[in-house]
Every structure is written in structure tokens, then in C-alpha cells.
N, C-alpha and C positions, 0 to 999 in steps of 0.2 A: 369193479376195480379191486383186485385182491393182492395179497402180499407179494406173490411171485411176479405179478406184472409190475409192481412198483420196483421190485429188486432188479428186474431186467431193464426197465426204463432208466433207472439210476445208473446201471452199469454202462448203458449206451452213452448217456450224458458224460459220465466220467471218462470213458475210453475214447469217445469221439467217433466210434465206428461200430458197426454191427459185428464185424469179424472179431475185433478186440474184446467186445463185450462177451461174445460167445466163449473166447479163450479164458476170460476172467471167471466166467460162471461154469466153465467146463461142460458146456452143452453145445449142441450143433448150431451152426449159423442159421439153417432153416428154422430151427425151433425159436431162435431169438426173433427172426423176421416175422414168424407167425404170431408170436406173443405181442409184438409191437403193433401189427395190423389189427389184432383183436382189441388192444387197448385203445387205439385211435377210433375204432368203430364204436366202442362202448362210450367213449367220451364225446364223440362227434367232433373231434378236433384233428387237425393235421399237425403232428408233432415234429416231423422232420421233412425237409425238402431234399429230394434226391438231386445230386449234382454230378458233374463229370469226375469230381474228386472224392465222391462218397456221399455223405449226408451232412446236412446243416440243420441245427436246431431252430425251430420257429420261435417267435416271441412267446407263444403260448407254452411251448416246452420249457423255456427258461423260467417263466413264472411258476409253472408246475414243479420244476426242479427245486426251486427255493423251498416250497412247502414240503416236498417229498423228503428233502434232506432233514428238515426239522422232525418230521414224523418218523423217518427211518431210524435216526439215531435215538429217538425216544423209544422206539420199539426195541432197539438193541439194549438200551439201559433197562427197560422193563424185563427183558429176557434174562439179563444178568441178575437183576434183583430177585426175580422169581426163583432162579436157580440157587441163589444164596440163602433163600428162606429155608430150603431143605437142610442147610447146615447151620441155621440159626445165626448167620452172620449179620443179617440186616432185618429191620422190622421197626415197628413203632408200638409203644405201650402208653396208654393214657390212664393216669391215676389221679383220683381225687382224694384229698385227705383234709382233716380239720387243721386249722392254722397251727395249733399247738404242736402237732407232730411234724410240721414242716420246719421247725426251728433248728433242731439238731438231729433228731432220730432219722427222719426220712432222707435228708441229704447224705447221711452216712451210708444208708442202705443203697441209695442210688450210686454213690461213688464206688461201692464194692461191686455192684452189678455192672456198671459201665466199664470197669476194668476188665471184667470177663467178657463183655459184649460191646466192644468199642464202636461198632457200626449201628447199634440200635438207638433209635431216637426215643427219649422218654419225655412225655409231656405231663407236667405236674399242675394240678388245679387245686386251689385252696377254697374250701366251701364248708358250710356247717353240715352237721350230720344229716339233716333232712334233705338238703339239696344234693348231697353226695348220693344218698339212697335213690333219689329221683333220677339223677343222671345215669347211674348204673342200671336202674330198672328199665329205663327207656333205651338202653343200648348206646348212649352217647359216649360213654367212657368204659374202659375195660374193668377197672378195679376201683373199689372204694375202701378207705380205711378210716373208720369213725365209730362213734356210738351208733347203735342200731336198735330201734324200738321194735317190739314184737309185732306191731300192726303193719309194719312195712312188708309188703308182699312182693312176689316175683324176684326174690333175691335168695341166693344160697349164701351161707355165711360160715365163717370159721373164726373162733375167738383167738386173738393173737396174744393179748396180755391185759392186765389191769393197770390203769393209769391212776396214780395216787393224787388226791387233792391235798395241797399244802397251803399254809398261811404265809402270805408275803407281808413282811414288816419293814418299816423304815429303819435304817441303821440307827442304833441308840434307843430304840423302842424298849419299853419296860419288859416286854415279853421276849425280847431277843436273847435274854440270858437263860431262858428255859430250854431244855432239850426238846420239848414239844409243847404244843398249846392245847389246852382243854377248853371245853365249852364254857365253863365258868370263868375262864380267863378273859373272855371277850365281852364281859359285862361292861356296858358303857362305851364300847368301841363302835365306830362307824365302819360297816363292812362294805367293801367294794367287790362286786361279782359280775358275772355275765348275766344275760337275760333270765327271766323267770323260768324258761324251759330248760336251762342248763342243769345237768345232773349234779355237778359239784355244788352249785348253789342250793338245789333242792335238798340234797343230803345234809348239807351244813345246817340249813334251816330246821330240818327234822331233829338233828342233834341238839341244837340250841333250844328248841321247844321242849325236848325231853328233859333238858337240864333247867328248864324254867327261865331261860335267858331270852331277852328281847333287845337285840342290838338296835342302835339308832338307824335311821333311814338308810337302806341299802342304796348305794350308787351303782347304776347299771353301766356296763361298758360292753362293746361288741367284740373286743379282742383281749386276750391275755396280756399282750404287750401294752395295751392301754391301761389295764388294771395296774400293772407294774409302774407305769408312768404316774398314775394317780397316787399310788402309795408313796412313791418317791417324792411327790409334790406335797405330801403331808395331808392328803384327804382322808386317810383312814388306813385300815388293814385290808388285805385282799385275800380272796380264796381263788387259787389258780391251780393248774395241773403241775405235776412235778417236772415236766419238760421246761416250764418257764424258769425253773430254778437253774437250768443249765445255760441260760443266756448270760453271756459275759457283760460286764460293765453296768449292771443295773444298780449297784450300790445298795441292794436290799438284802435282808436276811430272810431265809425261808425255813419254816419249821413244820414238822408233821403235826397233824391234828389228831386228838384223841376224843372220842373213838375214831379210828382210822376211816377215811373216806376213799373208796375205790370206785372207778367207773370202768366197765369192760369195753375194750376196743376190739372191733371185729374187722376182718377182711371179708368183703362181700363182692359178689358178681351177679350178673343177670342169670336167673335160673333157666337152665336148658340151653344157654348159649354156648356153642363150642368154644373151647379155649385153645389157643395155640401154644406151642412149646415155650415161646418166649415168656408169655404170661405165667405159665406154670413155673418156669425157672425163676422169674422175679418173685412169685409168691413163696417159693421154697426158701428164700434167704431172709424172709421177714422174721427177725428175732426180737424179743423184748428189749426195750432200752435199759440201761443200767438202773438199778433200784435207787431211789432217793436216799441220800444220806445228809442229815443235818450237820452243818459245819459250825463248830463253836464260835460264838460271837467274840 
């Protein structure tokens, strides 16, 4: 059973006669009759009864027609979709990024892309850097935007920008009056950070150790949003990325740290995997977020 046979069967059902089906399809009546006989022989079914008034669809034909309609229109939609891909009007992009970049930066990028490509579906996944690399490397998603360790293979990468680590302080904190926070300023403070594998936490620890500082027990959190909530609740000061400082309504004060802490953010994809024009178009508009600026307390 091939597409042309389906098309002819549907035309007969719609028109109610072989003659009208032939006119609709602009082919000869004998060609329609021959195709119908071949279809009935292949299926082992009698689809139409011949009467003095023409033909009448059998119960099997009516049941088949219901499924044919569903499949036929699905094929038409698929044909239109495939044609539109050549003009980049439709498609789907799957992107994974770390939670920090999904707060303000990535939504702005997606809004700009969607304005230019309104028929494209964009699926956004939030995951840590390790999971993002794994998903991209296995081909489950198209693009990853995150930190990327050198031992992660099967990925091609391009550096997008450096994300700055900043200190989150409760409103009214003694350090909020300073334009930036130095390692020595954190003496005696409880520091709230992401897990031990986080680059911001690791680099802050190195800076504090080099300055001979040993802050009180670090409180671990899984998200920058949680760190900000803990700081606001009075649990200590936090080390977060500069994107967290762009969140409205936190009631916190954010300050740069000295020496400055930066973590590189990469765009990466599966090595050797062909990329479509939509993925390339999305990649091309990925620009760095605005630089962090301390606001006077």
C-alpha cells in the first residue's frame, strides 16, 4: 500500500464515484479502477460494492477511510513542515544551560531569536555543567551553555564570555558600604556557596587561603537562588555569579570580590554532529551579558 493508492482511495471516498475521483485527480477513469483493484488485492478486502447506481463503500472501506484521513493530513503537514525547513521558518532547538544563565541572560536571547523565527520551538533545559556536557555529548540536546572541564570529550566548544563571581550581602551589612569586598574582609563571616565542585567556590577558597583567611563553616546550596534566600535570611554572606545580581526583589547588596573571580562559559555541541541552520542562527546571537556594576548602598 503506497501513497498514490491511498490518494486514489481517498479521492473515491470523497467523491463517491470513480469517475469524479478521476476528474479530481486529473487521471483517466481506467487508471483509477486499476489502482483500486490493485489495492483491494493487496489488502485482501472488498472496499466497494458495485450497484446499479455506481459504487457503495463497504464497512471495511469506511473504517480504512477514518485512518487514511488521519495519516493523509499528517503527511500533508509533514510535507509543509519539510518545505518550510528550507526557509528556516519551522524547526526545534533544544538547549541546556546552568540555572544562573536562565534567570535573565538566556530569556533575553530567546526573546530576540523568537522574534526573528516565530515558528521555531525552543526547548530549554536547566542542568549543572556536568549533566549539560553529558546530554550534549550523547546527542540528546543540540547545544549546551555552561562551564566545561577539559576532560569532557566528544564536544566541540566556543568560549562565550567570563561570568564574574560576586559577594551577596544582606541589606545593612557592614561590607555593603564598600565598593568591593576583599579576602581579608570576610574574616569571621559564614560563607554560603554552591557545592565543592563549583568553580566560584573553589576560586574563592583559593583566594581566602592565600590571604590567610579561614571563614566559618561553609553552607552548601544547590542553586544560586537558594544562596540568595539564605543570605536574606541572615545565614551569612554568599558567593554567587553576577547574573544573580540581576534578579529583582532580592533585597540584597552585591559587591565584586578582589582579587576578581571569573569562570569561563562555553557554548558546546556534539563533535562531528551536523548542525542545521537554525542552530547556527541561534548560536550566532549569543552575546555576553551586561558587565556587573556595583550599586552604592
